Backbone as CSV, one residue per row, in Angstrom:
resi,resn,N_x,N_y,N_z,CA_x,CA_y,CA_z,C_x,C_y,C_z
1,MET,12.057,158.065,-100.326,12.326,157.879,-98.277,11.300,156.551,-98.201
2,ALA,12.097,155.923,-97.106,11.661,154.829,-96.680,10.568,155.126,-94.852
3,LEU,9.606,154.413,-95.079,8.997,155.014,-94.192,9.115,153.590,-92.406
4,LEU,9.154,155.232,-91.905,9.483,154.067,-90.473,8.391,152.855,-90.424
5,ARG,8.806,151.998,-89.742,8.023,150.836,-89.756,7.688,150.199,-87.832
6,ARG,6.394,150.151,-87.426,6.285,149.925,-86.046,7.033,148.518,-85.421
7,PRO,7.367,148.731,-84.649,8.375,147.126,-84.302,7.295,146.128,-84.278
8,THR,7.857,144.975,-84.781,6.721,144.046,-84.901,7.126,142.637,-83.258
9,GLY,6.429,141.678,-82.995,6.399,140.793,-82.302,5.881,141.514,-80.939
10,PRO,6.219,140.744,-80.207,5.815,141.120,-78.658,6.732,141.998,-77.877
11,ALA,6.122,142.957,-76.998,6.424,143.749,-76.626,7.304,143.255,-75.379
12,PRO,8.307,143.796,-74.769,9.462,143.345,-73.352,8.386,143.698,-72.592
13,PRO,8.596,142.674,-71.421,7.945,142.068,-70.329,8.206,143.798,-69.889
14,ALA,7.379,144.124,-68.855,7.495,144.926,-68.195,8.826,144.890,-66.693
15,GLU,9.156,143.777,-66.169,10.244,143.908,-65.381,11.590,143.985,-66.373
16,ASP,11.658,143.519,-67.328,13.006,143.759,-68.713,13.349,145.353,-68.584
17,ILE,12.477,146.363,-68.474,11.925,147.703,-69.038,12.568,147.693,-67.793
18,SER,11.385,147.299,-66.039,12.501,148.286,-64.985,13.450,148.055,-64.769
19,MET,14.034,146.687,-64.986,15.300,146.078,-65.020,16.621,147.359,-65.635
20,LYS,15.906,147.367,-66.562,16.824,148.323,-67.266,16.837,150.132,-66.880
21,GLU,15.347,150.539,-66.771,15.993,151.240,-65.641,16.382,151.490,-64.789
22,GLU,16.734,150.630,-63.534,17.940,150.626,-62.927,19.113,150.399,-62.715
23,ASN,19.348,149.728,-63.891,20.862,149.346,-64.744,21.272,150.740,-64.510
24,LEU,20.757,151.566,-65.560,20.770,153.165,-66.153,20.849,153.851,-64.467
25,CYS,19.834,153.827,-63.784,19.786,154.917,-63.287,21.371,154.422,-61.934
26,GLN,21.505,153.437,-62.064,23.129,153.007,-61.101,24.285,153.216,-62.002
27,ALA,23.730,153.191,-63.421,25.576,153.378,-64.167,25.273,155.006,-63.993
28,PHE,23.832,155.917,-63.678,24.353,157.522,-64.186,25.184,157.186,-62.284
29,SER,24.546,157.033,-61.180,24.664,157.147,-59.601,26.555,156.826,-60.083
30,ASP,26.770,155.780,-60.695,28.315,155.307,-60.696,29.324,156.810,-61.155
31,ALA,28.537,157.252,-62.366,29.461,158.112,-63.183,29.337,159.205,-62.416
32,LEU,28.161,159.573,-61.122,28.649,161.219,-60.686,29.405,160.594,-60.017
33,LEU,29.276,159.865,-58.915,30.444,159.270,-58.061,31.779,159.376,-58.578
34,CYS,31.955,159.694,-59.786,33.336,159.220,-60.010,33.845,160.108,-59.726
35,LYS,33.027,161.431,-60.322,33.776,162.668,-60.887,33.400,163.574,-59.347
36,ILE,33.302,162.808,-58.073,33.205,164.104,-56.684,33.571,162.982,-56.035
37,GLU,34.605,163.689,-55.145,35.539,162.878,-54.300,35.112,161.432,-53.277
38,ASP,35.728,160.627,-53.120,34.968,159.970,-52.209,35.628,160.257,-50.910
39,ILE,34.528,160.676,-49.976,35.364,161.302,-48.800,35.297,160.619,-47.684
40,ASP,34.789,159.076,-48.319,35.017,157.830,-46.982,36.192,156.802,-47.256
41,ASN,37.348,157.447,-48.626,37.967,156.550,-49.310,38.988,156.421,-48.283
42,GLU,39.815,156.650,-47.463,40.757,156.866,-46.288,40.412,156.490,-45.175
43,ASP,39.027,156.301,-44.851,39.229,155.785,-43.120,39.209,154.104,-43.236
44,TRP,38.902,153.551,-44.300,39.213,151.828,-44.014,39.644,151.675,-42.869
45,GLU,40.906,152.186,-42.389,41.750,151.332,-41.505,41.237,151.707,-39.764
46,ASN,40.256,152.325,-39.683,39.335,153.305,-38.602,38.020,152.889,-38.278
47,PRO,38.022,150.992,-37.994,36.360,150.607,-37.431,35.329,151.456,-37.186
48,GLN,35.729,152.680,-35.951,34.681,153.849,-35.798,33.914,154.169,-36.960
49,LEU,34.554,154.031,-38.118,34.229,155.589,-39.248,33.627,154.794,-39.803
50,CYS,33.039,153.172,-40.176,32.355,152.191,-40.462,31.951,152.502,-42.244
51,SER,33.276,153.048,-42.619,33.295,153.061,-43.913,32.880,152.134,-45.344
52,ASP,32.605,151.247,-44.542,31.782,150.043,-45.898,30.574,150.536,-45.431
53,TYR,30.351,151.391,-44.731,28.896,151.065,-44.599,28.413,152.099,-44.113
54,VAL,29.559,152.715,-44.373,28.343,154.445,-43.845,27.098,155.228,-44.952
55,LYS,27.496,155.098,-46.593,26.613,155.511,-47.204,24.503,154.520,-46.395
56,ASP,24.937,153.441,-46.253,23.986,152.600,-46.129,23.712,152.921,-44.210
57,ILE,24.183,153.325,-44.301,24.305,154.228,-42.146,23.005,155.509,-42.763
58,TYR,23.678,156.134,-43.668,22.728,157.329,-44.080,21.625,157.332,-44.165
59,GLN,21.554,156.295,-45.653,20.492,156.065,-46.081,19.331,155.506,-45.018
60,TYR,19.461,155.320,-44.303,18.901,153.954,-43.976,18.293,155.131,-42.014
61,LEU,19.296,156.763,-41.753,18.802,157.248,-40.508,17.762,158.508,-41.955
62,ARG,18.192,158.432,-42.919,17.186,159.279,-43.432,15.828,158.642,-43.268
63,GLN,15.359,157.425,-43.492,14.130,156.880,-43.458,13.638,156.715,-42.212
64,LEU,15.212,156.903,-41.459,13.807,156.631,-39.562,13.623,158.405,-39.744
65,GLU,14.047,159.197,-40.129,13.821,160.511,-40.564,12.866,160.962,-40.679
66,VAL,11.945,160.514,-41.630,10.562,160.618,-41.848,9.741,159.974,-41.281
67,LEU,10.218,158.597,-40.510,9.306,157.659,-39.921,8.999,158.352,-37.957
68,GLN,9.767,159.242,-37.773,9.903,159.616,-36.578,9.961,160.990,-36.716
69,SER,8.925,161.259,-37.743,8.917,163.125,-37.728,8.226,163.324,-36.878
70,ILE,8.700,164.973,-36.742,8.136,165.601,-35.726,6.991,166.860,-36.230
71,ASN,5.371,166.974,-36.014,4.962,167.571,-36.820,4.557,169.166,-36.734
72,PRO,5.010,169.877,-37.685,5.716,171.316,-36.805,4.604,172.460,-35.960
73,ARG,3.627,171.767,-35.955,2.560,172.628,-35.311,2.006,171.212,-34.155
74,PHE,3.047,170.275,-33.604,2.524,169.500,-32.528,2.251,169.916,-31.461
75,LEU,2.290,171.301,-31.033,1.740,171.320,-29.583,0.335,172.791,-29.758
76,ASP,-0.210,172.532,-31.048,-1.589,173.424,-30.791,-2.508,172.458,-30.348
77,GLY,-3.052,173.389,-29.842,-4.156,172.539,-28.896,-4.156,172.081,-27.972
78,ARG,-2.816,172.219,-27.440,-2.526,171.812,-25.504,-2.044,172.657,-24.887
79,GLU,-2.015,172.058,-24.081,-1.333,172.835,-22.436,-0.562,173.572,-22.744
80,ILE,0.649,172.826,-22.950,2.002,172.740,-23.758,2.319,174.194,-24.928
81,ASN,2.746,175.036,-25.029,3.074,176.553,-25.806,4.066,176.253,-26.074
82,GLY,4.133,176.505,-27.896,5.965,176.953,-27.397,6.491,177.458,-26.825
83,ARG,6.558,178.770,-26.480,6.981,179.649,-25.833,7.644,178.571,-23.806
84,MET,6.452,177.817,-23.724,7.122,177.057,-22.630,8.157,175.820,-22.724
85,ARG,8.054,175.817,-23.923,9.115,174.663,-24.677,10.051,175.349,-24.676
86,ALA,10.613,176.365,-24.962,11.238,176.968,-25.339,12.347,177.933,-24.186
87,ILE,11.558,177.383,-22.935,12.405,178.084,-22.185,12.549,176.829,-21.332
88,LEU,11.722,175.414,-21.326,12.488,174.476,-21.059,13.863,173.690,-21.596
89,VAL,13.629,173.929,-22.832,15.391,173.898,-23.612,16.054,174.495,-23.304
90,ASP,15.448,176.284,-23.448,17.006,176.845,-22.448,17.461,176.626,-21.599
91,TRP,16.754,176.156,-20.539,17.329,175.737,-18.983,18.302,174.274,-19.467
92,LEU,17.433,173.333,-20.281,18.478,172.171,-20.391,19.525,171.994,-20.710
93,VAL,19.528,173.574,-21.290,21.495,173.831,-22.500,21.916,173.894,-21.159
94,GLN,21.356,174.601,-20.059,22.025,174.817,-18.867,22.406,173.885,-18.404
95,VAL,21.734,172.962,-18.339,22.069,172.128,-17.440,23.206,170.586,-17.965
96,HIS,22.977,170.441,-18.713,23.801,170.224,-19.659,24.899,170.149,-20.073
97,SER,25.447,171.885,-19.890,26.661,172.335,-19.832,27.490,171.898,-18.645
98,LYS,26.169,171.924,-17.139,26.980,172.032,-15.942,27.253,170.435,-15.972
99,PHE,26.797,169.478,-16.293,26.746,168.315,-16.300,27.927,168.070,-17.154
100,ARG,28.547,168.699,-18.060,29.416,168.139,-18.970,29.291,167.448,-19.788
101,LEU,27.984,166.965,-20.629,27.232,166.336,-21.513,28.207,166.217,-22.846
102,LEU,27.547,164.788,-23.110,28.294,165.007,-25.092,27.195,165.596,-25.234
103,GLN,27.661,166.379,-26.894,26.902,166.893,-27.690,25.396,166.159,-28.028
104,GLU,25.689,164.951,-28.336,25.165,164.308,-29.328,23.362,163.783,-27.614
105,THR,24.541,163.895,-26.158,23.170,163.988,-25.346,21.644,165.347,-25.432
106,LEU,22.232,166.411,-25.855,21.468,167.282,-25.784,20.373,167.340,-26.832
107,TYR,21.295,166.891,-28.232,20.329,166.762,-29.213,18.995,165.222,-29.038
108,MET,19.818,164.194,-28.659,18.577,162.400,-28.251,17.841,163.415,-27.166
109,CYS,18.092,164.284,-26.074,16.973,164.866,-24.925,15.975,165.329,-25.937
110,VAL,16.276,166.540,-26.294,15.066,167.325,-27.356,14.616,166.478,-28.308
111,ALA,15.212,165.858,-28.879,14.298,164.388,-29.753,13.298,163.776,-28.927
112,ILE,14.085,163.026,-27.828,13.307,162.457,-26.693,11.934,163.455,-26.010
113,MET,12.230,164.758,-25.643,11.143,165.009,-25.043,9.738,165.403,-26.001
114,ASP,10.257,165.836,-27.691,9.332,166.315,-28.189,8.705,165.463,-28.744
115,ARG,9.529,163.725,-29.362,8.169,163.003,-29.469,7.459,162.976,-28.438
116,PHE,7.954,162.525,-27.566,7.007,162.570,-26.364,5.184,163.227,-26.146
117,LEU,6.029,164.573,-25.844,4.693,165.536,-25.985,3.887,165.883,-27.656
118,GLN,4.679,165.182,-28.729,3.965,164.893,-29.635,2.454,163.715,-29.465
119,VAL,3.045,162.739,-28.674,1.441,161.814,-28.690,1.461,161.744,-27.119
120,GLN,1.529,162.420,-25.762,1.044,162.508,-24.946,0.565,163.670,-24.318
121,PRO,-0.193,164.698,-24.120,-0.969,165.393,-23.345,-0.100,165.876,-21.620
122,VAL,0.714,166.676,-22.238,1.497,167.082,-20.419,0.925,168.026,-20.197
123,SER,0.748,168.079,-18.467,-0.056,169.456,-17.500,1.544,170.099,-17.857
124,ARG,1.341,171.440,-17.393,2.526,172.986,-17.039,3.224,171.998,-16.294
125,LYS,2.746,171.727,-14.953,3.600,171.119,-13.840,4.397,169.882,-14.195
126,LYS,4.364,169.049,-15.494,5.301,167.878,-15.521,5.590,168.611,-16.368
127,LEU,5.941,169.821,-17.475,6.851,169.539,-18.415,7.793,169.681,-18.055
128,GLN,8.635,170.476,-17.330,10.524,170.406,-16.361,10.473,168.413,-16.000
129,LEU,9.568,168.210,-15.831,9.765,166.263,-15.017,9.930,165.989,-16.748
130,VAL,9.393,166.150,-17.696,8.996,165.237,-18.666,10.648,166.012,-19.668
131,GLY,11.039,167.106,-19.728,12.429,166.953,-19.803,13.591,167.195,-19.356
132,ILE,13.626,166.826,-18.044,15.098,166.002,-17.607,14.759,164.675,-17.305
133,THR,13.934,164.261,-17.659,13.836,162.669,-17.786,14.229,162.448,-19.316
134,ALA,13.616,162.928,-20.215,14.197,162.691,-21.146,15.297,163.441,-21.021
135,LEU,16.399,163.902,-20.444,18.143,163.990,-20.351,18.362,163.152,-19.588
136,LEU,17.859,162.321,-18.517,18.334,161.246,-17.934,18.366,160.075,-18.742
137,LEU,17.475,160.137,-19.892,17.694,158.323,-21.102,18.429,158.968,-21.872
138,ALA,18.531,160.262,-22.419,19.710,160.436,-23.562,20.997,159.936,-22.881
139,SER,20.888,160.106,-21.395,22.226,160.474,-20.751,22.717,159.061,-20.932
140,LYS,21.597,158.108,-20.465,22.560,156.668,-20.310,22.304,156.166,-21.478
141,TYR,22.244,157.222,-22.648,21.933,156.317,-24.016,23.528,156.418,-24.357
142,GLU,23.521,157.853,-24.306,24.992,158.017,-24.948,26.007,158.335,-23.957
143,GLU,26.024,157.998,-22.667,27.012,158.497,-22.321,27.535,157.455,-21.580
144,MET,29.155,157.630,-21.232,29.796,155.997,-20.517,29.752,156.333,-19.174
145,PHE,29.392,157.643,-18.708,28.812,157.505,-17.071,27.684,158.371,-16.958
146,SER,26.550,158.043,-17.030,25.502,158.733,-16.680,25.432,159.400,-15.581
147,PRO,25.068,160.908,-15.210,24.731,161.303,-14.002,24.305,160.522,-13.340
148,ASN,23.735,160.167,-11.173,22.496,159.508,-10.840,21.451,160.488,-10.800
149,ILE,20.209,159.587,-10.975,19.327,160.399,-10.676,19.047,160.963,-9.566
150,GLU,19.724,160.928,-8.359,19.904,162.014,-7.241,20.197,163.322,-7.801
151,ASP,20.916,163.751,-8.968,21.582,164.429,-9.231,20.624,165.459,-10.376
152,PHE,19.819,164.516,-10.837,18.657,164.916,-11.189,17.796,165.838,-11.309
153,VAL,17.625,164.978,-9.897,16.673,165.282,-8.632,17.237,167.124,-7.960
154,TYR,18.292,166.628,-7.914,18.785,168.009,-7.051,18.927,169.548,-8.269
155,ILE,18.815,168.718,-9.596,19.067,170.216,-10.582,17.540,170.998,-10.861
156,THR,16.529,170.092,-10.513,15.165,170.691,-10.336,14.833,171.695,-8.977
157,ASP,15.993,171.388,-8.129,15.674,172.323,-6.568,14.794,171.391,-6.049
158,ASN,14.621,169.986,-5.910,14.016,168.989,-5.768,11.948,169.308,-5.935
159,ALA,11.779,169.626,-6.985,11.044,169.842,-7.252,9.737,168.655,-8.163
160,TYR,10.756,167.477,-7.920,10.633,166.376,-8.212,11.457,165.440,-7.812
161,THR,10.438,164.320,-6.816,11.365,162.875,-6.573,11.771,161.973,-8.064
162,SER,12.628,161.129,-6.950,13.623,160.274,-7.890,12.288,159.114,-7.808
163,SER,11.022,158.553,-7.284,10.182,158.022,-7.871,9.847,158.410,-9.100
164,GLN,8.591,159.911,-9.205,8.662,160.507,-9.861,9.436,160.692,-11.250
165,ILE,10.475,160.851,-11.285,11.539,160.739,-12.310,11.237,159.179,-12.970
166,ARG,11.103,158.478,-12.594,11.270,156.743,-12.436,9.915,156.400,-13.104
167,GLU,8.595,156.661,-12.736,7.241,156.633,-13.159,7.704,157.207,-14.654
168,MET,7.920,158.210,-14.698,8.223,159.587,-16.235,8.660,158.252,-17.082
169,GLU,9.444,158.518,-16.318,11.173,157.361,-17.541,10.575,156.190,-18.229
170,THR,9.658,155.571,-17.372,8.673,154.360,-17.695,7.876,154.473,-18.885
171,LEU,7.048,155.782,-18.731,5.744,156.358,-19.056,6.791,156.383,-20.508
172,ILE,7.744,157.244,-21.163,8.290,157.789,-21.760,8.754,156.686,-22.762
173,LEU,9.229,155.697,-21.970,9.898,154.544,-23.265,9.053,153.814,-23.682
174,LYS,7.529,153.782,-22.492,6.269,153.054,-23.312,5.112,153.520,-24.569
175,GLU,5.785,155.070,-24.321,5.235,155.572,-25.339,6.081,155.065,-26.884
176,LEU,7.415,155.634,-26.642,8.382,155.857,-27.739,8.470,154.772,-27.849
177,LYS,8.090,153.203,-27.749,8.202,151.615,-27.348,9.809,151.244,-27.714
178,PHE,10.201,152.940,-27.076,11.938,152.044,-26.651,12.807,152.243,-27.763
179,GLU,11.964,152.943,-29.043,12.668,153.557,-29.724,13.715,154.949,-29.847
180,LEU,14.608,154.778,-29.164,15.422,156.060,-29.327,16.006,156.089,-29.606
181,GLY,17.089,155.299,-30.678,17.740,155.492,-31.355,16.904,156.451,-32.757
182,ARG,17.306,157.231,-32.968,16.943,158.117,-34.148,18.167,158.967,-34.981
183,PRO,17.725,159.838,-35.954,18.492,160.502,-36.598,18.979,162.075,-35.669
184,LEU,19.604,162.492,-35.377,19.905,163.910,-35.167,20.388,164.642,-35.989
185,PRO,20.376,166.573,-36.038,20.684,166.964,-36.323,22.669,167.257,-36.401
186,LEU,22.874,166.172,-35.320,24.603,166.669,-35.525,24.636,165.628,-36.719
187,HIS,24.025,164.134,-36.562,24.877,163.188,-37.596,25.178,163.874,-38.947
188,PHE,23.988,164.612,-39.500,24.202,165.089,-40.840,25.280,166.199,-40.699
189,LEU,25.379,167.236,-40.088,26.281,168.652,-39.818,27.301,167.760,-40.200
190,ARG,27.705,166.641,-39.274,29.199,165.751,-39.334,29.269,165.504,-40.668
191,ARG,28.343,165.093,-41.347,28.157,164.557,-42.817,28.903,165.480,-43.900
192,ALA,27.799,166.490,-43.824,27.947,167.445,-44.464,29.050,168.582,-44.366
193,SER,29.319,168.287,-43.214,30.807,169.477,-43.011,32.169,168.713,-42.951
194,LYS,32.349,167.008,-43.301,33.165,166.302,-44.264,32.744,166.698,-45.238
195,ALA,31.664,166.502,-46.515,31.542,166.573,-47.696,32.294,167.841,-48.030
196,GLY,31.883,169.299,-46.937,32.743,170.295,-47.471,32.234,171.078,-48.519
197,GLU,32.493,171.069,-49.823,31.833,171.611,-50.926,30.200,171.676,-51.757
198,ASN,30.156,172.716,-52.097,28.377,172.628,-52.159,28.145,171.298,-53.399
199,LEU,28.682,170.961,-54.145,28.358,169.911,-55.139,28.634,168.767,-54.240
200,LYS,29.771,168.228,-53.154,29.709,167.245,-52.039,28.847,167.406,-51.439
201,GLN,28.020,168.260,-50.908,27.114,168.495,-50.274,26.286,167.469,-50.869
202,GLN,25.126,168.538,-52.029,23.909,168.077,-52.562,24.232,166.413,-52.897
203,TYR,25.699,165.974,-52.914,25.522,164.605,-53.372,25.654,163.594,-52.082
204,TYR,26.176,163.950,-50.952,26.283,163.272,-49.225,25.336,163.505,-49.304
205,THR,24.520,164.487,-48.975,23.688,164.935,-47.925,22.001,164.287,-48.799
206,GLY,21.884,164.915,-49.740,20.778,164.333,-50.949,20.206,165.341,-50.729
207,TYR,20.580,166.349,-50.359,19.412,167.853,-49.780,19.726,169.201,-50.858
208,THR,19.236,169.768,-51.973,19.356,170.926,-52.527,19.840,172.144,-51.635
209,GLU,20.425,173.334,-52.515,20.369,174.414,-51.339,18.828,175.173,-51.292
210,ASN,18.280,174.821,-52.438,16.933,175.241,-51.820,16.149,174.614,-51.351
211,GLU,16.326,173.437,-51.169,15.452,172.239,-50.544,15.718,172.551,-48.413
212,VAL,16.824,173.060,-48.662,16.832,173.674,-46.739,17.091,175.207,-47.130
213,LEU,16.373,175.937,-48.110,16.544,177.062,-48.083,15.438,177.465,-46.784
214,GLU,14.256,177.199,-46.719,13.137,177.557,-45.105,14.459,176.876,-43.888
215,VAL,14.716,176.294,-43.415,15.671,175.942,-42.619,16.683,176.804,-42.131
216,MET,17.346,176.998,-43.241,17.964,178.056,-43.055,17.806,180.046,-42.748
217,GLN,16.565,180.596,-42.847,15.988,181.199,-42.786,15.678,181.233,-41.419
218,HIS,14.876,179.724,-41.243,14.449,180.280,-39.568,15.719,179.806,-38.498
219,MET,16.876,179.362,-39.166,18.129,179.282,-38.068,18.728,181.189,-37.891
220,ALA,18.436,181.154,-39.235,19.171,183.089,-39.248,18.034,184.049,-38.593
221,LYS,16.988,184.085,-38.408,15.906,184.496,-37.867,16.649,184.449,-36.256
222,ASN,16.650,183.478,-35.832,16.917,182.806,-34.287,18.353,183.689,-34.306
223,VAL,19.096,183.334,-35.066,20.172,184.007,-34.748,20.199,185.713,-34.777
224,VAL,19.584,186.303,-35.665,19.055,188.280,-36.093,18.333,188.218,-34.258
225,LYS,17.695,187.060,-33.406,16.961,188.004,-32.706,17.962,187.905,-31.477
226,VAL,18.435,186.494,-31.532,19.569,186.649,-30.369,20.421,188.018,-30.653
227,ASN,20.959,188.186,-31.518,21.826,189.633,-31.491,21.255,190.549,-30.797
228,GLU,20.501,190.627,-31.572,19.349,191.825,-31.217,18.832,191.978,-30.078
229,ASN,18.749,191.211,-29.422,18.070,191.061,-27.773,16.766,191.102,-27.794
230,LEU,16.439,190.766,-28.927,14.788,190.590,-29.477,14.349,189.161,-28.600
231,THR,15.184,188.047,-27.746,14.811,186.869,-27.235,14.966,187.220,-25.408
232,LYS,14.785,186.171,-25.289,15.367,185.752,-23.764,16.199,184.742,-23.321
233,PHE,16.010,184.219,-24.896,16.861,182.468,-24.874,17.994,182.538,-25.508
234,ILE,18.933,182.594,-24.609,20.268,183.019,-24.987,21.479,182.498,-24.759
235,ALA,21.155,180.895,-24.315,22.035,180.103,-23.476,23.166,179.185,-24.098
236,ILE,22.584,179.319,-26.075,23.265,178.583,-26.955,23.885,179.505,-26.620
237,LYS,23.752,180.947,-26.838,24.505,181.588,-27.003,25.195,182.296,-26.229
238,ASN,25.596,182.097,-25.399,26.408,181.828,-23.565,27.284,180.709,-23.971
239,LYS,26.850,179.437,-24.493,27.478,178.474,-24.108,28.337,178.410,-25.116
240,TYR,28.065,178.903,-25.892,29.147,178.868,-27.698,29.850,180.218,-27.103
241,ALA,30.010,180.849,-26.735,30.618,181.688,-26.256,32.389,181.782,-25.682
242,SER,31.979,180.411,-24.792,33.145,180.633,-24.362,34.391,180.223,-24.933
243,SER,35.917,180.355,-24.607,36.751,179.840,-25.303,37.154,178.161,-25.323
244,LYS,36.394,177.514,-24.132,36.279,175.834,-25.123,35.834,175.578,-26.099
245,LEU,34.884,176.538,-26.593,33.550,176.091,-27.736,34.178,177.273,-28.846
246,LEU,35.064,177.650,-28.327,36.096,178.571,-30.079,35.187,180.304,-29.910
247,LYS,35.067,180.644,-29.019,33.945,181.157,-29.254,33.571,181.721,-30.665
248,ILE,32.077,180.428,-30.811,32.013,180.751,-31.939,30.679,181.221,-32.294
249,SER,29.799,181.315,-30.820,28.566,182.357,-30.787,29.229,184.018,-31.144
250,THR,30.517,184.635,-30.977,30.182,186.108,-31.415,31.523,186.117,-32.554
251,ILE,31.815,185.449,-33.370,32.356,185.912,-34.625,31.270,186.685,-35.836
252,PRO,32.105,187.191,-36.106,31.403,188.735,-36.801,30.015,187.906,-38.333
253,GLN,31.310,186.675,-38.732,29.412,186.870,-39.645,28.604,186.182,-39.020
254,LEU,27.912,186.003,-37.881,26.689,185.964,-37.723,26.149,187.271,-37.464
255,ASN,26.732,187.882,-37.977,25.785,190.170,-37.518,25.836,190.232,-39.345
256,SER,26.663,189.726,-40.128,26.840,189.980,-41.448,25.055,189.857,-42.593
257,LYS,25.751,190.630,-43.283,24.687,190.981,-44.791,23.641,189.691,-44.575
258,ALA,24.493,188.833,-45.120,24.295,187.526,-45.478,22.861,186.841,-44.585
259,ILE,23.514,187.197,-43.396,22.179,186.323,-42.526,21.089,187.391,-41.955
260,GLN,21.144,188.807,-42.294,20.432,189.671,-42.060,19.175,189.332,-43.771
261,GLU,19.839,188.916,-44.249,18.676,188.750,-45.933,18.281,187.568,-45.848
262,LEU,19.118,186.952,-45.126,18.377,184.960,-44.939,16.992,185.409,-44.182
263,ALA,17.499,186.039,-42.705,16.139,186.234,-41.990,15.003,187.273,-42.281
264,SER,15.227,188.269,-43.016,14.779,189.060,-42.859,13.220,188.198,-44.018
265,PRO,12.708,187.987,-44.544,11.531,187.184,-44.940,10.504,186.779,-44.040
266,LEU,11.162,185.644,-42.413,10.509,185.732,-41.441,10.583,186.828,-40.473
267,MET,11.318,188.125,-40.349,11.384,188.867,-39.690,10.406,190.294,-40.161
268,GLY,9.501,190.250,-41.209,9.427,190.900,-41.793,9.243,192.397,-41.943
269,ARG,10.730,192.116,-42.561,12.038,193.458,-42.782,11.902,193.035,-44.357
270,SER,11.911,194.444,-45.242,12.224,194.383,-46.658,13.335,194.519,-47.210
């Protein structure tokens, strides 16, 4: 029986090994894509869908998601606490609906507000000012026609003046370095919804079911608390109970056993 001999001669350069690994990974990715439907294939005629660049765009959004992340306990040790923030968000949802603004505007408003509160201590008296100014900024960014600053003064029952809102606007923009563009939950929701099935969702979102399980549990917990009248923050439920939004918050699936089981670990239930 012949003995196996150790290869003679110099070892291949590390660059060659790295290149082979990269090519192998690319080949695997291409092979996987061949088995998964290209959900952007039929969008080439619509320039707004950017089908040629959409995968790169979402990869960039994932990078921004990390760079602009919010610490889960960013309000610890601050004068503002989670309950105060929840009251403010609940009110902002109502204001957003009253002004009939785009969905992106609400998501961006909350994102701007949280990013600012994370880096800038704010007193209770100015919390609502931060919230309404964040909504103003988001409106300017997302809307074709943003409400006037006087509308925002009016909606706060004249608690703040136009000058105070402009001053806060300047402060927020400076703290965030004018970097308002960021990935919003709505961006990923639309992408995941377009993918549809489990395997395609995993491929196009980059997340497995186990990786999003904790987020799903928290969402289910909030649904259960609303449905069982365990919270006063019901602006979202009321908003999505309208026929314009297909009464989505009233569907029986939100009271299903699956939702209850998802929420149970965080509700202290067996």
